[in-house]
Legacy VTK file of the C-alpha trace (Angstrom):
# vtk DataFile Version 3.0
C-alpha trace
ASCII
DATASET POLYDATA
POINTS 321 float
-19.176 34.916 167.541
-16.023 33.514 169.131
-16.109 31.743 172.461
-13.488 31.300 175.170
-13.516 27.516 174.826
-10.005 26.069 174.854
-9.234 22.981 172.833
-6.385 20.783 173.995
-3.968 19.970 171.166
-4.770 16.261 171.058
-5.137 15.913 167.261
-2.320 13.339 167.045
-4.349 10.997 169.182
-7.348 11.167 166.872
-5.168 10.980 163.777
-3.506 7.813 165.073
-6.913 6.167 165.662
-8.141 7.053 162.182
-4.868 6.001 160.541
-4.708 2.735 162.474
-8.229 1.966 161.259
-6.992 2.304 157.658
-9.318 5.198 156.957
-6.635 7.498 155.565
-5.529 5.107 152.881
-6.142 6.403 149.356
-8.639 4.498 147.240
-7.267 4.447 143.638
-9.428 1.489 142.567
-12.697 2.666 144.085
-12.057 6.205 142.871
-11.276 4.960 139.377
-14.468 2.930 139.309
-16.531 6.026 140.122
-14.707 8.117 137.522
-15.234 5.510 134.826
-18.891 5.071 135.862
-19.525 8.816 135.314
-17.844 8.844 131.910
-19.675 5.705 130.774
-22.961 7.179 131.962
-22.357 10.258 129.788
-21.713 8.029 126.788
-24.933 6.082 127.419
-26.966 9.285 127.855
-25.576 10.945 124.722
-26.013 7.833 122.614
-29.700 7.669 123.579
-30.285 11.384 123.848
-33.177 11.588 121.362
-35.153 9.025 123.394
-35.196 11.170 126.564
-37.886 13.493 127.835
-36.112 16.885 128.136
-37.071 17.337 131.774
-35.823 13.885 132.734
-32.728 14.433 130.632
-31.977 17.661 132.453
-32.473 16.035 135.864
-30.334 12.991 135.075
-27.584 15.103 133.611
-27.717 17.148 136.806
-26.956 14.009 138.789
-23.967 13.293 136.544
-22.727 16.879 136.753
-23.073 16.812 140.535
-21.082 13.602 140.776
-18.433 15.191 138.550
-18.200 18.077 141.041
-17.706 15.772 143.994
-15.237 13.527 142.167
-13.204 16.513 141.008
-13.185 17.845 144.570
-11.957 14.472 145.916
-9.293 14.055 143.184
-7.866 17.467 143.902
-7.621 16.581 147.587
-5.495 13.583 146.413
-7.986 11.148 147.974
-7.552 8.744 145.086
-3.927 9.146 144.063
-0.994 10.513 146.075
0.729 12.212 143.084
-0.540 15.824 142.985
0.363 16.364 139.327
-1.431 13.200 138.270
-4.450 14.178 140.325
-4.598 17.605 138.723
-4.529 16.055 135.265
-7.181 13.460 136.147
-9.466 16.243 137.431
-9.608 17.962 134.017
-12.193 15.652 132.337
-14.533 16.342 135.256
-13.842 19.925 136.173
-12.805 21.488 132.864
-14.681 19.470 130.214
-17.812 18.325 132.061
-18.225 21.454 134.220
-16.233 24.166 132.441
-14.624 24.864 135.818
-10.981 25.545 136.578
-9.153 22.972 138.665
-6.359 25.462 139.347
-8.888 28.028 140.605
-10.556 25.490 142.892
-7.235 24.176 144.141
-6.072 27.675 145.110
-9.380 28.987 146.449
-10.473 25.830 148.249
-7.497 23.644 149.057
-4.921 26.350 149.805
-6.877 29.166 151.401
-10.172 27.740 152.633
-8.882 24.562 154.219
-5.917 26.235 155.814
-7.727 29.375 157.028
-11.333 28.241 157.419
-13.663 31.127 158.398
-10.806 33.595 158.625
-12.116 36.510 156.514
-8.641 37.782 155.590
-7.862 34.494 153.871
-11.081 32.534 153.286
-13.280 34.315 150.751
-16.108 31.791 151.222
-17.071 33.321 154.558
-17.503 36.778 152.939
-20.851 35.748 151.370
-23.351 38.594 151.015
-20.982 41.409 151.917
-19.693 39.524 154.937
-23.118 39.002 156.466
-21.849 35.912 158.281
-18.830 37.564 159.884
-18.935 39.446 163.196
-17.396 42.646 161.847
-19.067 43.062 158.461
-22.715 43.763 159.196
-24.988 46.235 157.445
-22.426 47.881 155.108
-24.761 47.864 152.142
-28.252 49.338 152.382
-29.503 47.462 149.303
-28.322 44.143 150.673
-29.869 44.927 154.058
-33.235 45.598 152.501
-33.334 42.486 150.324
-30.979 40.161 152.204
-33.278 37.137 152.265
-34.184 37.416 148.591
-30.601 38.026 147.504
-29.029 35.302 149.616
-31.527 32.513 149.077
-32.134 33.541 145.483
-28.433 33.367 144.715
-28.539 29.671 145.552
-29.970 29.093 142.062
-27.071 30.772 140.332
-24.028 29.174 141.964
-22.971 27.051 138.967
-22.738 29.929 136.467
-20.957 31.950 139.150
-18.381 29.157 139.456
-17.887 29.236 135.677
-17.317 33.001 135.635
-14.846 32.824 138.538
-13.051 29.890 136.875
-12.471 31.770 133.586
-11.398 34.953 135.432
-8.845 33.005 137.493
-7.490 30.857 134.666
-7.117 33.794 132.280
-5.530 36.017 134.988
-3.018 33.247 135.789
-2.438 32.643 132.072
-3.416 28.971 132.366
-4.380 28.943 128.694
-4.227 25.182 128.308
-6.849 24.865 130.999
-8.928 27.605 129.372
-8.912 25.606 126.135
-10.137 22.502 128.007
-12.858 24.548 129.682
-13.977 25.937 126.315
-14.266 22.388 124.970
-17.163 21.916 127.387
-19.483 23.958 125.217
-19.234 22.190 121.847
-18.715 18.706 123.307
-21.568 18.737 125.804
-23.975 21.473 124.818
-23.205 21.620 121.135
-24.188 17.968 120.855
-27.388 18.547 122.918
-28.535 21.484 120.753
-27.613 19.639 117.585
-29.445 16.463 118.524
-32.611 17.817 120.131
-35.310 20.248 119.014
-34.271 23.735 120.077
-36.775 24.156 122.919
-36.104 20.668 124.274
-32.443 21.596 124.434
-33.273 24.863 126.162
-35.408 23.023 128.733
-32.581 20.549 129.394
-30.025 23.359 129.749
-32.274 25.461 132.022
-33.185 22.595 134.333
-29.568 21.481 134.703
-28.275 24.974 135.522
-31.045 25.704 138.017
-31.120 22.358 139.844
-27.342 21.890 139.828
-26.834 25.399 141.263
-29.347 24.761 144.065
-27.993 21.291 144.799
-24.461 22.562 145.190
-25.335 25.767 146.991
-27.689 24.232 149.534
-24.967 21.675 150.211
-22.050 24.066 150.453
-23.698 26.684 152.733
-24.188 24.100 155.481
-20.465 23.596 155.795
-19.362 26.783 157.587
-21.950 29.574 157.463
-23.304 30.200 160.924
-20.200 28.711 162.538
-17.577 30.600 164.504
-15.479 33.150 162.640
-11.950 34.297 163.682
-9.666 37.075 162.554
-6.203 36.316 161.284
-4.407 36.826 164.604
-6.824 34.473 166.370
-6.687 31.862 163.623
-2.920 31.649 163.350
-2.606 30.953 167.100
-5.085 28.051 167.028
-4.149 24.433 166.612
-5.318 22.584 163.513
-7.875 20.672 165.618
-9.374 23.754 167.216
-9.670 25.885 164.094
-11.211 23.150 161.958
-13.684 21.921 164.578
-14.844 25.369 165.702
-15.418 26.634 162.169
-17.185 23.590 160.656
-20.574 21.991 160.902
-21.337 18.315 160.241
-24.801 17.034 159.359
-26.732 14.153 160.811
-27.897 11.431 158.478
-26.848 8.109 157.020
-25.795 6.869 153.625
-28.391 8.832 151.610
-27.422 12.157 153.151
-23.786 11.244 152.567
-24.492 10.605 148.886
-26.664 13.682 148.498
-24.076 16.054 150.024
-21.136 14.283 148.390
-19.476 13.594 151.718
-19.478 17.261 152.662
-22.076 16.468 155.319
-19.105 15.116 157.275
-17.517 18.527 157.113
-15.665 18.483 160.420
-14.044 15.199 159.511
-13.266 16.400 155.964
-11.520 19.462 157.340
-9.565 17.498 159.917
-8.557 14.930 157.307
-8.958 16.437 153.832
-7.121 13.551 152.178
-9.341 10.945 153.823
-11.488 9.370 151.052
-15.137 10.402 151.018
-16.070 6.712 151.148
-14.525 6.492 154.676
-15.831 9.695 156.212
-18.934 8.232 157.912
-16.640 5.905 159.839
-14.315 8.800 160.620
-17.336 10.802 161.816
-18.251 8.118 164.348
-14.706 8.088 165.728
-14.528 11.929 165.831
-17.834 12.168 167.724
-16.585 9.694 170.349
-13.222 11.489 170.516
-14.906 14.834 171.054
-17.057 13.426 173.793
-14.035 11.848 175.493
-12.148 15.141 175.546
-15.210 17.318 176.226
-14.814 19.147 172.898
-17.710 20.902 171.187
-18.848 18.928 168.145
-21.141 21.069 166.017
-23.670 18.849 164.336
-27.241 19.400 163.160
-29.796 18.038 160.729
-29.812 19.695 157.271
-33.046 21.560 158.126
-31.618 22.802 161.410
-28.536 24.048 159.506
-30.664 26.136 157.166
-32.588 27.582 160.115
-29.317 28.461 161.840
-27.977 30.102 158.714
-31.181 32.113 158.233
-31.047 33.230 161.855
-27.541 34.584 161.425
-28.570 36.219 158.173
-31.302 37.977 160.060
-28.735 39.833 162.102
-27.269 41.524 159.016
LINES 1 322
321 0 1 2 3 4 5 6 7 8 9 10 11 12 13 14 15 16 17 18 19 20 21 22 23 24 25 26 27 28 29 30 31 32 33 34 35 36 37 38 39 40 41 42 43 44 45 46 47 48 49 50 51 52 53 54 55 56 57 58 59 60 61 62 63 64 65 66 67 68 69 70 71 72 73 74 75 76 77 78 79 80 81 82 83 84 85 86 87 88 89 90 91 92 93 94 95 96 97 98 99 100 101 102 103 104 105 106 107 108 109 110 111 112 113 114 115 116 117 118 119 120 121 122 123 124 125 126 127 128 129 130 131 132 133 134 135 136 137 138 139 140 141 142 143 144 145 146 147 148 149 150 151 152 153 154 155 156 157 158 159 160 161 162 163 164 165 166 167 168 169 170 171 172 173 174 175 176 177 178 179 180 181 182 183 184 185 186 187 188 189 190 191 192 193 194 195 196 197 198 199 200 201 202 203 204 205 206 207 208 209 210 211 212 213 214 215 216 217 218 219 220 221 222 223 224 225 226 227 228 229 230 231 232 233 234 235 236 237 238 239 240 241 242 243 244 245 246 247 248 249 250 251 252 253 254 255 256 257 258 259 260 261 262 263 264 265 266 267 268 269 270 271 272 273 274 275 276 277 278 279 280 281 282 283 284 285 286 287 288 289 290 291 292 293 294 295 296 297 298 299 300 301 302 303 304 305 306 307 308 309 310 311 312 313 314 315 316 317 318 319 320
């Protein structure tokens, strides 16, 4: 629910601090190293694929797929390179070929709508999860969802990756981005065709099943901590808010150090990512420290919890549906 808290429009002060610290500078070299490391890792895995236990293969490929998700996300936010067109092209090996996901879909859904109108239901489709169960004005519209809300919501966490694939193809085909569709289709023969050709059938099935299940859960349990259970505003409220107020009041950051930052792909610093979407993921822990201190100085609410607390908060809000 919304509160009456008023946020002074002092974002320029925080932005100057972050910029003067060099934390907004793009990282083309470091970003390139991570991109190359992912591609080289795939080459190593596929050149030794017959030596792997299928369970371990599925788990390790899940790690590589997850890193591809986070790298694609960062590239599309132009955290590595300033040129938007170049960034879109560089995202294709990771989003289209490795993940069979549409960069154009993600850029529109995530960068254009979500980041600009975070937790505004008329613009941000992410907050409409489970029939709008996490919005103040969309509660209890579906009797089936009401009856099985916990099973449906938490169970859906294990199907996020295939849902992304379906949404990607729907968007790319609707927008007639046929070149991207071709790249997305290349995912199947290049990655999975080789797996099913090289391994015994059931070993390939085990690898495929583990990757889809674990990757879905990894992404979903990360993404839901970002904004679900945070404040939600209608369009009229949102458009009258400053950038600082809307982003801080609709986002949740997570406590934790370097491991949590790696596990959540930098999305654990969600407040900072929304305030500075072009700030490289590698710098966000430093930005988080500055933002905490800034919020304390100006008596601003800074919504932060542990990952476990975030899931408890989300489940509590779900219970009101």
